[in-house]
DRENPA-3360 file (N, C-alpha, C; in nm, 2 decimals, always signed):
BEGIN
1 = MSETLGLV = +0.08/-0.12/+0.00/+0.00/+0.00/+0.00/+0.09/+0.12/+0.00 ~ +0.06/+0.22/-0.09/+0.15/+0.34/-0.10/+0.10/+0.44/+0.00 ~ +0.19/+0.53/+0.03/+0.16/+0.64/+0.12/+0.09/+0.75/+0.04 ~ +0.01/+0.83/+0.12/-0.07/+0.93/+0.06/+0.00/+1.07/+0.07 ~ +0.01/+1.13/-0.05/+0.06/+1.27/-0.06/-0.06/+1.35/-0.09 ~ -0.11/+1.43/+0.01/-0.23/+1.51/-0.01/-0.20/+1.65/-0.05 ~ -0.30/+1.71/-0.12/-0.29/+1.85/-0.16/-0.42/+1.91/-0.11 ~ -0.41/+2.03/-0.06/-0.52/+2.10/+0.00/-0.51/+2.25/-0.03;
9 = KLGSSEGY = -0.61/+2.31/-0.08/-0.62/+2.46/-0.10/-0.65/+2.52/+0.03 ~ -0.57/+2.63/+0.06/-0.59/+2.71/+0.18/-0.64/+2.84/+0.15 ~ -0.76/+2.87/+0.20/-0.82/+3.00/+0.18/-0.92/+2.99/+0.06 ~ -0.99/+3.10/+0.03/-1.10/+3.10/-0.06/-1.06/+3.14/-0.20 ~ -0.94/+3.18/-0.23/-0.91/+3.23/-0.36/-0.89/+3.11/-0.46 ~ -0.90/+3.14/-0.59/-0.89/+3.04/-0.69/-0.75/+3.01/-0.72 ~ -0.67/+3.09/-0.78/-0.53/+3.07/-0.81/-0.51/+2.95/-0.90 ~ -0.42/+2.86/-0.85/-0.38/+2.74/-0.93/-0.47/+2.62/-0.90;
17 = KLEDLKVE = -0.50/+2.55/-1.01/-0.59/+2.43/-0.99/-0.51/+2.31/-0.94 ~ -0.56/+2.26/-0.82/-0.49/+2.15/-0.76/-0.49/+2.02/-0.84 ~ -0.59/+2.01/-0.93/-0.60/+1.89/-1.01/-0.48/+1.89/-1.11 ~ -0.44/+2.01/-1.16/-0.33/+2.02/-1.25/-0.20/+1.99/-1.18 ~ -0.19/+2.04/-1.05/-0.07/+2.01/-0.97/-0.06/+1.86/-0.94 ~ -0.18/+1.80/-0.92/-0.18/+1.65/-0.89/-0.12/+1.57/-1.00 ~ -0.16/+1.61/-1.13/-0.10/+1.54/-1.24/+0.05/+1.55/-1.25 ~ +0.10/+1.67/-1.23/+0.25/+1.69/-1.23/+0.32/+1.61/-1.12;
25 = LKDRFRDY = +0.26/+1.61/-1.00/+0.32/+1.54/-0.89/+0.31/+1.39/-0.90 ~ +0.20/+1.34/-0.95/+0.19/+1.20/-0.97/+0.31/+1.15/-1.06 ~ +0.34/+1.23/-1.16/+0.45/+1.19/-1.25/+0.59/+1.19/-1.18 ~ +0.60/+1.27/-1.08/+0.73/+1.28/-1.01/+0.74/+1.20/-0.89 ~ +0.63/+1.17/-0.83/+0.63/+1.09/-0.70/+0.55/+0.97/-0.72 ~ +0.60/+0.88/-0.80/+0.52/+0.76/-0.85/+0.49/+0.66/-0.74 ~ +0.56/+0.67/-0.63/+0.54/+0.57/-0.52/+0.43/+0.62/-0.42 ~ +0.37/+0.74/-0.45/+0.28/+0.80/-0.36/+0.14/+0.80/-0.43;
33 = DVRVFNRL = +0.04/+0.79/-0.35/-0.10/+0.81/-0.39/-0.13/+0.96/-0.37 ~ -0.13/+1.04/-0.48/-0.15/+1.18/-0.47/-0.30/+1.21/-0.48 ~ -0.35/+1.28/-0.38/-0.49/+1.30/-0.37/-0.52/+1.45/-0.33 ~ -0.63/+1.50/-0.38/-0.67/+1.64/-0.35/-0.78/+1.63/-0.24 ~ -0.76/+1.70/-0.13/-0.86/+1.71/-0.02/-0.94/+1.84/-0.03 ~ -1.05/+1.85/+0.05/-1.13/+1.97/+0.05/-1.05/+2.09/+0.11 ~ -1.09/+2.20/+0.06/-1.03/+2.33/+0.10/-1.04/+2.35/+0.25 ~ -0.94/+2.42/+0.30/-0.93/+2.46/+0.45/-0.92/+2.61/+0.45;
41 = DIPALAFD = -0.97/+2.66/+0.56/-0.96/+2.81/+0.59/-0.82/+2.83/+0.65 ~ -0.76/+2.95/+0.62/-0.64/+2.99/+0.69/-0.67/+3.02/+0.83 ~ -0.60/+2.97/+0.93/-0.63/+3.00/+1.07/-0.60/+3.15/+1.10 ~ -0.69/+3.22/+1.17/-0.68/+3.36/+1.20/-0.55/+3.39/+1.27 ~ -0.50/+3.29/+1.35/-0.37/+3.31/+1.42/-0.26/+3.32/+1.33 ~ -0.27/+3.27/+1.20/-0.16/+3.28/+1.11/-0.14/+3.41/+1.04 ~ -0.25/+3.49/+1.04/-0.25/+3.62/+0.96/-0.19/+3.73/+1.05 ~ -0.09/+3.80/+1.00/-0.03/+3.91/+1.06/-0.08/+4.04/+0.99;
49 = SLREQCHS = -0.17/+4.11/+1.05/-0.24/+4.23/+0.99/-0.14/+4.34/+0.96 ~ -0.03/+4.35/+1.04/+0.07/+4.46/+1.02/+0.15/+4.43/+0.89 ~ +0.18/+4.31/+0.87/+0.26/+4.27/+0.76/+0.17/+4.24/+0.64 ~ +0.04/+4.21/+0.66/-0.05/+4.16/+0.56/+0.00/+4.03/+0.49 ~ +0.05/+3.95/+0.58/+0.11/+3.82/+0.54/+0.07/+3.71/+0.64 ~ +0.08/+3.59/+0.60/+0.05/+3.47/+0.69/+0.19/+3.41/+0.73 ~ +0.19/+3.38/+0.86/+0.31/+3.31/+0.92/+0.30/+3.17/+0.88 ~ +0.39/+3.12/+0.79/+0.38/+2.99/+0.73/+0.40/+2.88/+0.83;
57 = TRILVLLE = +0.48/+2.90/+0.94/+0.50/+2.79/+1.04/+0.37/+2.76/+1.11 ~ +0.29/+2.87/+1.13/+0.16/+2.85/+1.20/+0.06/+2.77/+1.11 ~ +0.08/+2.78/+0.98/-0.01/+2.71/+0.89/+0.04/+2.56/+0.89 ~ +0.16/+2.54/+0.91/+0.21/+2.40/+0.91/+0.15/+2.32/+1.03 ~ +0.12/+2.38/+1.14/+0.06/+2.32/+1.25/-0.08/+2.27/+1.21 ~ -0.16/+2.36/+1.15/-0.29/+2.32/+1.10/-0.28/+2.21/+1.00 ~ -0.18/+2.21/+0.91/-0.17/+2.11/+0.81/-0.13/+1.97/+0.87 ~ -0.05/+1.97/+0.97/-0.01/+1.85/+1.04/-0.13/+1.79/+1.11;
65 = EHAQTVGA = -0.22/+1.87/+1.17/-0.34/+1.81/+1.23/-0.43/+1.76/+1.12 ~ -0.45/+1.83/+1.01/-0.54/+1.79/+0.91/-0.49/+1.66/+0.84 ~ -0.36/+1.65/+0.82/-0.30/+1.53/+0.76/-0.34/+1.41/+0.84 ~ -0.33/+1.42/+0.97/-0.37/+1.31/+1.06/-0.52/+1.28/+1.05 ~ -0.60/+1.38/+1.04/-0.74/+1.37/+1.03/-0.78/+1.29/+0.90 ~ -0.72/+1.33/+0.79/-0.76/+1.27/+0.66/-0.67/+1.15/+0.62 ~ -0.58/+1.11/+0.71/-0.50/+0.99/+0.69/-0.39/+1.00/+0.58 ~ -0.34/+1.13/+0.57/-0.23/+1.15/+0.47/-0.10/+1.15/+0.54;
73 = QHLLGVTS = +0.00/+1.08/+0.48/+0.13/+1.08/+0.54/+0.20/+1.21/+0.52 ~ +0.17/+1.28/+0.41/+0.23/+1.41/+0.38/+0.12/+1.49/+0.32 ~ +0.11/+1.62/+0.36/+0.01/+1.71/+0.31/+0.07/+1.85/+0.27 ~ +0.05/+1.89/+0.15/+0.09/+2.01/+0.09/-0.02/+2.11/+0.08 ~ -0.01/+2.22/+0.15/-0.11/+2.33/+0.14/-0.07/+2.43/+0.03 ~ -0.17/+2.47/-0.05/-0.14/+2.57/-0.15/-0.23/+2.69/-0.12 ~ -0.17/+2.81/-0.11/-0.25/+2.93/-0.08/-0.21/+3.05/-0.17 ~ -0.29/+3.14/-0.19/-0.26/+3.26/-0.26/-0.22/+3.38/-0.17;
81 = FDLYVPGM = -0.22/+3.35/-0.03/-0.18/+3.45/+0.06/-0.02/+3.46/+0.06 ~ +0.03/+3.58/+0.08/+0.17/+3.60/+0.09/+0.22/+3.53/+0.22 ~ +0.33/+3.46/+0.22/+0.38/+3.39/+0.34/+0.51/+3.45/+0.39 ~ +0.54/+3.44/+0.52/+0.67/+3.48/+0.58/+0.70/+3.39/+0.69 ~ +0.83/+3.39/+0.73/+0.88/+3.34/+0.86/+0.96/+3.45/+0.92 ~ +0.96/+3.45/+1.05/+1.04/+3.56/+1.12/+1.18/+3.56/+1.07 ~ +1.23/+3.68/+1.05/+1.36/+3.70/+1.00/+1.37/+3.71/+0.84 ~ +1.26/+3.69/+0.78/+1.26/+3.70/+0.63/+1.14/+3.78/+0.58;
89 = NFVFGEAR = +1.16/+3.85/+0.48/+1.05/+3.94/+0.42/+0.94/+3.85/+0.37 ~ +0.97/+3.74/+0.31/+0.87/+3.65/+0.25/+0.94/+3.51/+0.23 ~ +0.85/+3.41/+0.21/+0.90/+3.28/+0.16/+0.80/+3.23/+0.06 ~ +0.85/+3.16/-0.04/+0.76/+3.10/-0.14/+0.69/+2.98/-0.08 ~ +0.76/+2.92/+0.03/+0.70/+2.80/+0.09/+0.78/+2.76/+0.21 ~ +0.73/+2.67/+0.29/+0.80/+2.61/+0.40/+0.75/+2.47/+0.42 ~ +0.84/+2.39/+0.48/+0.80/+2.25/+0.51/+0.88/+2.20/+0.63 ~ +0.82/+2.10/+0.70/+0.89/+2.03/+0.80/+0.99/+1.94/+0.73;
97 = CPGRAAVI = +1.11/+1.93/+0.78/+1.21/+1.86/+0.71/+1.29/+1.76/+0.81 ~ +1.26/+1.64/+0.80/+1.15/+1.57/+0.73/+1.02/+1.59/+0.81 ~ +0.91/+1.56/+0.75/+0.79/+1.58/+0.82/+0.67/+1.55/+0.74 ~ +0.55/+1.60/+0.79/+0.42/+1.56/+0.74/+0.36/+1.68/+0.66 ~ +0.41/+1.80/+0.68/+0.33/+1.92/+0.63/+0.43/+2.01/+0.56 ~ +0.37/+2.07/+0.45/+0.44/+2.18/+0.38/+0.33/+2.27/+0.32 ~ +0.38/+2.40/+0.29/+0.28/+2.50/+0.24/+0.36/+2.58/+0.13 ~ +0.29/+2.61/+0.02/+0.35/+2.70/-0.08/+0.25/+2.81/-0.10;
105 = STYRLSVG = +0.30/+2.93/-0.14/+0.22/+3.04/-0.18/+0.23/+3.07/-0.33 ~ +0.12/+3.10/-0.39/+0.12/+3.14/-0.53/+0.13/+3.29/-0.54 ~ +0.13/+3.36/-0.43/+0.12/+3.51/-0.43/+0.23/+3.57/-0.51 ~ +0.36/+3.54/-0.48/+0.47/+3.59/-0.55/+0.51/+3.52/-0.68 ~ +0.46/+3.39/-0.69/+0.49/+3.31/-0.81/+0.41/+3.36/-0.93 ~ +0.31/+3.44/-0.90/+0.22/+3.49/-1.01/+0.28/+3.62/-1.07 ~ +0.37/+3.68/-1.00/+0.43/+3.81/-1.05/+0.49/+3.80/-1.19 ~ +0.44/+3.89/-1.28/+0.49/+3.89/-1.41/+0.45/+3.77/-1.50;
113 = SSNNPKLF = +0.35/+3.70/-1.46/+0.31/+3.58/-1.54/+0.16/+3.59/-1.58 ~ +0.10/+3.71/-1.57/-0.04/+3.72/-1.60/-0.07/+3.68/-1.74 ~ +0.02/+3.71/-1.83/+0.00/+3.67/-1.97/+0.07/+3.54/-2.01 ~ +0.12/+3.47/-1.91/+0.19/+3.35/-1.94/+0.16/+3.24/-1.83 ~ +0.04/+3.18/-1.85/+0.00/+3.08/-1.75/+0.10/+2.96/-1.74 ~ +0.17/+2.93/-1.85/+0.27/+2.82/-1.85/+0.38/+2.85/-1.75 ~ +0.43/+2.98/-1.75/+0.53/+3.02/-1.66/+0.49/+3.01/-1.51 ~ +0.36/+3.06/-1.49/+0.31/+3.05/-1.35/+0.30/+2.90/-1.31;
121 = GSRVVKEA = +0.24/+2.82/-1.39/+0.23/+2.68/-1.36/+0.36/+2.61/-1.33 ~ +0.46/+2.65/-1.41/+0.60/+2.59/-1.39/+0.65/+2.63/-1.25 ~ +0.63/+2.76/-1.21/+0.68/+2.80/-1.08/+0.61/+2.73/-0.97 ~ +0.48/+2.71/-0.98/+0.40/+2.64/-0.88/+0.45/+2.50/-0.86 ~ +0.47/+2.43/-0.98/+0.52/+2.29/-0.97/+0.66/+2.28/-0.91 ~ +0.75/+2.37/-0.94/+0.89/+2.37/-0.89/+0.88/+2.39/-0.74 ~ +0.80/+2.49/-0.69/+0.80/+2.51/-0.55/+0.73/+2.40/-0.47 ~ +0.63/+2.34/-0.53/+0.56/+2.22/-0.47/+0.66/+2.11/-0.46;
129 = VHEIGHML = +0.73/+2.08/-0.57/+0.83/+1.97/-0.56/+0.94/+2.00/-0.46 ~ +0.98/+2.12/-0.46/+1.09/+2.16/-0.36/+1.04/+2.13/-0.22 ~ +0.92/+2.18/-0.18/+0.87/+2.16/-0.04/+0.84/+2.02/-0.01 ~ +0.79/+1.94/-0.11/+0.77/+1.80/-0.09/+0.91/+1.73/-0.07 ~ +1.01/+1.77/-0.14/+1.14/+1.72/-0.12/+1.19/+1.74/+0.03 ~ +1.16/+1.86/+0.08/+1.19/+1.88/+0.22/+1.11/+1.79/+0.31 ~ +0.98/+1.77/+0.29/+0.90/+1.68/+0.37/+0.96/+1.54/+0.37 ~ +1.02/+1.50/+0.26/+1.07/+1.37/+0.25/+1.22/+1.36/+0.30;
137 = GLKHCSEA = +1.27/+1.47/+0.35/+1.40/+1.47/+0.41/+1.51/+1.53/+0.34 ~ +1.49/+1.59/+0.22/+1.60/+1.65/+0.15/+1.63/+1.79/+0.20 ~ +1.75/+1.83/+0.20/+1.80/+1.96/+0.24/+1.82/+2.04/+0.11 ~ +1.85/+2.17/+0.12/+1.88/+2.25/+0.00/+2.00/+2.20/-0.07 ~ +2.01/+2.22/-0.20/+2.11/+2.17/-0.29/+2.19/+2.29/-0.34 ~ +2.32/+2.27/-0.36/+2.40/+2.38/-0.42/+2.40/+2.39/-0.57 ~ +2.34/+2.29/-0.63/+2.33/+2.29/-0.78/+2.21/+2.38/-0.82 ~ +2.25/+2.49/-0.89/+2.15/+2.60/-0.92/+2.03/+2.55/-1.01;
145 = LCVMYFSE = +2.05/+2.44/-1.08/+1.94/+2.39/-1.17/+1.85/+2.29/-1.10 ~ +1.89/+2.24/-0.98/+1.82/+2.14/-0.91/+1.70/+2.20/-0.84 ~ +1.59/+2.13/-0.84/+1.46/+2.18/-0.78/+1.48/+2.21/-0.63 ~ +1.58/+2.15/-0.57/+1.61/+2.17/-0.42/+1.70/+2.29/-0.39 ~ +1.74/+2.36/-0.50/+1.81/+2.48/-0.48/+1.72/+2.59/-0.41 ~ +1.78/+2.66/-0.32/+1.70/+2.76/-0.24/+1.67/+2.88/-0.33 ~ +1.54/+2.91/-0.35/+1.50/+3.02/-0.43/+1.48/+3.15/-0.34 ~ +1.58/+3.24/-0.36/+1.57/+3.36/-0.28/+1.48/+3.47/-0.36;
153 = RLADTDRK = +1.47/+3.45/-0.49/+1.39/+3.54/-0.57/+1.33/+3.46/-0.69 ~ +1.24/+3.52/-0.76/+1.18/+3.45/-0.87/+1.28/+3.40/-0.98 ~ +1.38/+3.48/-1.00/+1.48/+3.44/-1.10/+1.54/+3.31/-1.07 ~ +1.56/+3.28/-0.94/+1.61/+3.15/-0.90/+1.52/+3.03/-0.93 ~ +1.39/+3.06/-0.91/+1.29/+2.96/-0.94/+1.28/+2.94/-1.09 ~ +1.28/+3.05/-1.16/+1.27/+3.04/-1.31/+1.39/+2.96/-1.37 ~ +1.50/+2.98/-1.31/+1.62/+2.92/-1.37/+1.63/+2.77/-1.34 ~ +1.58/+2.73/-1.22/+1.60/+2.58/-1.19/+1.50/+2.50/-1.26;
161 = EADFCSNC = +1.53/+2.37/-1.26/+1.44/+2.27/-1.32/+1.33/+2.23/-1.23 ~ +1.24/+2.15/-1.27/+1.13/+2.10/-1.19/+1.16/+1.96/-1.13 ~ +1.28/+1.92/-1.15/+1.32/+1.78/-1.11/+1.45/+1.79/-1.02 ~ +1.48/+1.68/-0.95/+1.59/+1.67/-0.87/+1.72/+1.64/-0.95 ~ +1.83/+1.70/-0.91/+1.96/+1.67/-0.97/+1.99/+1.52/-0.94 ~ +2.09/+1.47/-1.00/+2.12/+1.32/-0.98/+2.16/+1.30/-0.83 ~ +2.23/+1.39/-0.76/+2.26/+1.37/-0.62/+2.14/+1.37/-0.53 ~ +2.05/+1.46/-0.56/+1.92/+1.46/-0.48/+1.83/+1.35/-0.51;
169 = EHRMRLVE = +1.83/+1.31/-0.64/+1.75/+1.19/-0.68/+1.81/+1.07/-0.60 ~ +1.94/+1.05/-0.59/+2.00/+0.94/-0.52/+1.96/+0.95/-0.37 ~ +1.97/+1.07/-0.31/+1.93/+1.08/-0.17/+1.78/+1.05/-0.15 ~ +1.70/+1.08/-0.25/+1.56/+1.05/-0.24/+1.53/+0.90/-0.24 ~ +1.61/+0.83/-0.33/+1.59/+0.68/-0.33/+1.64/+0.62/-0.20 ~ +1.74/+0.68/-0.14/+1.79/+0.63/-0.01/+1.68/+0.65/+0.10 ~ +1.61/+0.77/+0.10/+1.51/+0.80/+0.19/+1.39/+0.70/+0.18 ~ +1.35/+0.67/+0.05/+1.24/+0.58/+0.02/+1.27/+0.44/+0.07;
177 = VE = +1.40/+0.40/+0.08/+1.44/+0.26/+0.12/+1.42/+0.25/+0.27 ~ +1.45/+0.36/+0.35/+1.45/+0.35/+0.49/+1.32/+0.31/+0.55;
% end
């Protein structure tokens, strides 16, 4: 029986279609049963009204509880709210490493892509794969084209591939064996 990798929309906005992301992730994480779950509300505790952003670590707590409720071994939340962690202006996403929960935001991934849905979709897939990699135990990679490379800005995300480099792919196989 394969483990479940769940996807859940956070908040009420439309943004990226999770069914499209599901197709992309099924192709990359073949050993997982990728499923879309019902939408969740962002917890009020996560929203910082002064910053007008959501604290991503607080969202991870909600996702961990929800993963247990729905029986998913791993759960990725996708939101259009801007995310941050203390000490950083923003993050594209955050994950427990290793762990059960991750979240990505489409807020900044959509910048400059209004006339290019393919670019926007590519960014969402890359950040989703990146955060799932963290959930599965991978750290950041120094290879600029690897999906596990740390994206400090959109140019980093646009430059990197949507797949793991050979070293990260090897590490991923080792994690799956454990």
